[in-house]
N, C-alpha and C positions, 0 to 999 in steps of 0.2 A: 514301594519306594516312590518318592516324588521325582519330578523331572531332574532336579539337580543332583540327587543321590544317584540316579541312573547315569547321568552324564559323567559324574566323577568316576563311576565304575568303568566307563569307556576310557577316560583319560588315564586310569590306572591299569588298563589292560587286565581287569579282574577276571581271572579264569574261572572263578566260582559262579559267575553270571553267564549263563549260556543261552538265555532267551534271545529272540531276534530283535535287532535294533535296525531301523531303516534310516538312511539319510542320503542326501545328494551331495557329492563332492563336486561343487561347481568348478573348482579350479583344477581338479585332477581328471574327473570323468566327463567334463564338458556337458553337464546337465543330464547325464545318464544315471538314473536312480538305481542304487543297490541297497541290499540290506545285509547286515553283518552280525556276528556275535560281538558282545561288548569287548571281548579279549582280542579282537582282530588287530594284527600288527600294523595295519595301515595307519597313516597319519590321522590324528584325532580331528574330526571336522569341527567347524564352528557351531556353537550351540544353536544358532538360528537355522542351521541346516539339518538339524536332527529331529526325527520323529520316532517315537517308540510305538511298537505294536506288541500285542500280547501273543500273537501267533505268526508263524511264517505265512499262513494262508491269508491273514489280513494284509501283510506286506505284499503278497502276490496280487491281491485284489486292488491294491493301491498303485500297481504298476511297477513295483520294484522287482529286481531279479536278485538271485543269490550271489553273494560275493565269491569270486573264484579263488580268493586267497585264504579266507578263513573257513570256507565251506560250511555255512550255518546249517545246511540240510544234512550234514554228516554227523552231527553231534548226537548224544543220547537224547531221549525224549524229555519233555518238560516234566520236572518232578511235581509240578502243581497238580497234575491229574491224579497223583497218588494221595494228595492232601485234601483236595477239594471234594466235598460230597454233594455239592449243588448240582443243578441240571447241567451246567457247562462241563464240569469234571466228569460226571457220569456219561454224558454224551461222547466226550472224547475217548473214554475207555472203550465204548462200544464201536466208535468209528475206527479206532486202531485195531479192533478185533475183526473188522471187515463187514460190519452189519449193513452199511450202506451199499457195499458191493453186492451183497446177497439179497437184501430186502428193500433197498431204496430208502429215501428219506421218510416215506410213510411208515415203513417198518421200524426205523429208528424212533420216530415220534411215538408210535404205538407202544414200544417197549418202555418209553419214559413217561407215558400217560399224558401226552400233549398232542395237539394237532400239529401238522407240519408247519402251518403258518405261525403258530405260537413259538414253536421250537426255533424256527428261522429268526424270529424277532429276538428271542432270548440270546441265542448264540451270537448274533450280529452285535448285540449290545454288550455282551460280556467279553467276547473274544475278537470282535472286529470282523468276523466272517461268518457266513452261513454254513450249514452242514455240507453242502456240495463242495464249497471251496475248501473246507477243512478236509474232506475226503480226498479231494484232488491233491492237496499238499501232502497228505499221507501216502498217496500213490506215487507222487514224485520222489519222496524220500525212499520208498521201497525200490523204485526203479533205479535210483542212483546206487543204492547198495548192491543191487544185482549187477549193474553195469560194471562197476569197478572191482567186484569181488568174484565174479563167476564168468565162465566162458559161454553162458547161455546165448542162444540166438536172440537177436533183437525182438523178433516177433513173439518169441516165448516170454521174454521179459515183459513185453507190453501187456500180455494177458495175465501173467503171473502177478503183476503189480496192481491189477484191477481195472486197467483201461479197456474200454469196449471195442477199440480198434487201434491198429498200428498208427493211423493218421492222428488220432487223438493223443496217443503216446508221443509221437514226434513233436506235435504242436506244444504239448505241455512241457516237455523237457526243454524245448527251445525257449519258451516264455520264462520258465523258472530259472534255468541255468544259463541262458543266452549261449547255448552250445547244442550241437546236434548230439544224438545218442552216441554216435561213433566217436566224436571228439571228446565227449565226457568220459567214455571208456578209456580213451588214450591218456587221461590224466592220472590213471591208477599208478601208484608207486610200484606195485608188483603186478605186472600184467597177467591176467588169468590165462592159463594154457589149458587146452582140452585134456581131460584125464581119461584113463582107460575105463573107469567106472562111470556110472550115471549119477553119482553122488554130487551134491552141491556143497561147497565149502566156503564159508565167509566169516569174517571177524565181526564180533558183536561189540560195538563201542559202549563204553561206560565211563563214569566219573571216578577218578581215583580219590581215595584209596579203595581197594577191594579186598575184603576178607574172604578167602576161599572156604571158610568153615561151612558155608551153605552146602557145599558138596557132601561133606560128612553128614550133615543133617538129613539130606535126601538119601544118602547111601544106606543108612541104618534102617530106613523105612521102606526101602525098595522091595517091591513084590517080584519074586523070581518069575521070569518069562515075560514080564511086562516092563520092568525097570531093571537097571543095573547101575551101580554106582561105586566110586572109589573116592578118596579124599581130593582128587583133582579131575574127576570126570563123572558124567551122568548121561545115561542113555535110556530111551524108552520108546514104546509104541504108543500111538495115540489115535483116537477116532476124531476126525474133523468133519465139517459139514459135507464135503464132497468125497470123502473116502479116508482110508487109513494113512497114517504117516509114521515115519521112524526117523529119529534124530539122535545126535550125540553132541554134547558140549564138553570141551576139554580146556583146561586152564594150565598155562605154563608160566609160573611166577618168575622163572629165571630168564625167559626169552625177552628180547627188547620190546618194550611196550606192554609186557605182561598180558598177552592177548588171551581173549576168550574166543575159542574157535568153534563155530557151529557147523557140524556136518550133517546134512539132511540126506538120509539114505533113500527115502522114498516119500513122495507127496504129490497130490494132485495140484497142479500149478495154480488152480483157482483158490486153493487153501493156503498158498505160501504166505501172503500178508498176515493171515490169522495165525499161522504157526510162528512167524517171526515175533508177532506181538505177544503171544502167549509164552514163548521162551523168555522174552525180555521180562515179562511179569513174573515168571517162575523164579528168575535170578535177581529180581528187583534192580534191574540195570538202569532204570531211570531215576533212581533215588539220588539225593544230594547228600553224600556222606559227610562232607565238611560241616554243613549246617547241623546234621544229626549228631555227629561226634562232639561238636562244640557245646550243644545243649546237654548231652549225657555226661560229658567230661567235667562239667561244672558241678555235678553232684558228687560229693566225696565218696558215696557208696559205690559209684560206678567208675570213678576217675581211672583207677588202675586197670580195670577191665577194658575200658575204651583204649587206653594207651597200649595195651598188649594185643588188642584185636581191632585196629582202626578199620572203619569201612564195613562193619557188620551189615549183612543183608537180611531181609525178612522174606522167607520163601513165599512165592505166590501159588496159584493153582492153575493147572493146565485145563481142568474141567471142573466147573463149579459144582455140578451134581455129584461127581465122583468124590470131591473133597468133603461134601456133607456126609456121604456114606462112610468115608474113612474116619471122619471126626466122631461120628456116632459109635463106630466100632471101637475106636481107640480110647474113648473116655473111660476113666476109672480102671484101666488095666495097663500093664507095662507095654513099652514099645515093642519088645520081643513078642509078647502075647498078641498084640494087635497085628503084627506082621504075620504071625501064624494064622490068625483068623482070616486075614485078607487073602493070604495064599490059598486057603481052603475055598474062600468065596470066588477067587479068580477062576475056578473050574467052571463056573457058570458063564464065563465070557466066551466070545467067539475066537477062533484062530485068526491071527492077523494075516491079511492078504499080502502084507509087505514084510513077511518074516525074514529075519536076518540078524546077525550079531547076537544070537542067543535070545532074541525077543520074538516070541512066536505066538503071543496071545494079546488080546485087548482086554482092558478092564471091563467087566460086565456092565451092560446098560441097566438103568433102573427097571425096565421091563424084565430082563433076565434075572435080576436079583429078586424081584417080586415073585417070579415063578419058581426059582430053584433055591433061593437063599435060605428058606426055612429048613431045608434038608441038608444044607452044607455047613451051617454055622452051629457052634456049640456054645452053651452058656445058659444063663437064666432065660426061661421061656418068654417072660414078659419083655425082656430086652430084644430078643429076636423078633417077636411080634411087632414091636415098635419100629424096628428097622425095616421089616417087610412092608409095613403099612406106609412108611415114609417113601420107600421105593415105588410103591403103587401110586402114591400121590404125585411123585415126580414123573412117572411114566404117563399118567393121564393128563398132566398139565395142571392139576389142582394146586400143586406146589411148584412154583417157578422161582428160581434165583439165578443171578448171573452178574456179570461185571457192571451192569448198569444200575445195580441196587445201591442204596446207601445204608448206613447203620440203623437208623430208626426203621427203615423198611424191612431189613433183615430181621430185626427183633419182632416186628409185627407178624412176619411170615412164619418164623421158626419157633418162637416160644410156645404157641398153642400146640405144636406137634408133640405127641407123646414121646418121651425119651430124649427130648432136647431141652437143655437148661441154659442158664446164662453163660457157663463156660463154653459150651458148644457154639453158641451164637458169637461170642467174642472171638473164638478161634477161627470160625468160618469167615468172620469179618476181616480178620488180619490177613488171611491167605487169599480169599476170593476178591475182595474189593481193595485190598491193600490199606485198610484203615490203620493209620499210623499211631493212633492214640488209645489203643486198647490195653488195659492192664488187667491180667487175670489174677486178681488178688487171692482167690481161693484155691489156686493151683498149688499143689504140694511142692512141685519142683520149683516154682517161683519162690515159695517160702524157704526152701532149702538153699536156693541160690542166694537169697539175702543173707542167710546165716553163714554160707560159705564165704561170701565176700567180706562180711563183717569180721570173720575169724581169720581171714587170710588164706583159707584152704583152696579158694577158687583161683581167680586171676590175680588175687591180692587186693589190697586196699586198706585204707585207714579206718574203715567202718564209719558208722553214723556218729560215733562219739567224737570225731574230730571236728564236727561242725558245732559252733556255739548255739545255733538254732536247731532244735530237734526237727529232723526231716519227717515228712508225712509218710504214712505207711502205704499210701497209694501212688507214691512217686509223682505227685502232681507237679513237683518242681521241674520236671523234664518234659512236661506237656509242650507241644503236641507229639512227642516222640516216645510215648510209653510202650508202644509195641516193640520198638527196638531195645528198650530197657529190658523188656521181657525176654528177648532173644539172648541178651547178655546173662540174665539170671538163669535161664535154662542151661546155658553153656557152663556157668559156674557150678550148677548143681551136678551136671554130668561129670565135671572134672574133679569134684570133691571126693575125698576118701570114701570108701564103701560105707563106713559107719555113719557118715554125714548124709549120704544120699540114699540110705536104705529105705527111708520112708517114701521118698519120691519114686522108688522103683516099684512100689506096690499101689500106686495111684495113677492119676490121669496121664495118659501117653499123648505126646504131641505127634499125631500121625501124619 
């Protein structure tokens, strides 16, 4: 948007726009600069006093502090990182996963294939702030979440958020929020009280609407001992850089605010920012459902499905390497058969050091799969050999994939791998990097979903025939949101009568 489009969004208090906007209210704040969300209820400033920034980090660097009224640091993340596949978008996904905290700017630059100097120049040009400033803003947001949601000690919050010292934590919170950590904690609507257990509980912000169907998607694919799911909850054990973790997410659609509650049973505090980032990616909480539904709802084939399930989410991946293994096992077999195979394979994994809530194992590492997978898996020999060879490549580092990849890069890495085809690459891209515009045209469940919607067996719909212009078979009309169209089609296929979905039950599983 240009300046005046953005300014009109401020004047209209447009809640769909959640990116930071900075301005100085000369008459109200006496030249004290703040930055707000466009939907801030404060009086609209004059246009000459408004400056727009792409990120909160850029506003921080310019000397602005976060507004205490609209709390721009408390909103869901920027959906642009899910859409952009350029260096800036890839860098932000890695920064949110804690790469700078673990490996520094040099480590981030190496993962992206640039020098630190080049990366700093690119991010400063694209986002208005360098990698250190972006990481600092991410730490501040994590710190605020913990301050207002948990009874953790301030020193523990400082290190959990990624700060190197309590002094740095105090200074950053003071600069960003113009408040001390203690004062910021006092602004919480529901003050955290010490609990008898060591679990951390906090709400996960997201943009409405939210369709809880993602819980069912994860539940039917849950591996016993590693995952557990219901239509309104999901729990699992997870291996993170500094140790094991265990968490649970619950959804209450009847409670005020329809909260998503994250309960962390165990985690190394150094891994807390990474865990928060990965859980948000798993549930696609930084998506912009209004924009997505508007595009999908304009297609007559999807209009009724979108109306019946607004705010559908695209499941992410907690571990990119694990997701590749699961996708390779799940291709061309049913969801139930894939779950059985993965349950057998899970025997190669290590017991979880944070066992609890029925979760007592970790998904096996690539090295463990390479060593024991051949004896645990059943099926065509060639398929098993391909899987073991892929695990060996992942374990040795010859094959590397992660949140910093883009779609062309994933294709170049994965298509030469025996046993990996275009469907697997597209599915991995959807779930690992959140690629929003993947359409799995050859997926049998997608084809059955199209037939179900056309016939009215799924979520309903007028079918393609209601449009005077014949729609394209690849759903290009809803680009760049075809991955979300795929989610609607999968759901329609699953909800269709047995006779309609029979073909889909004998082909590719969405693991």
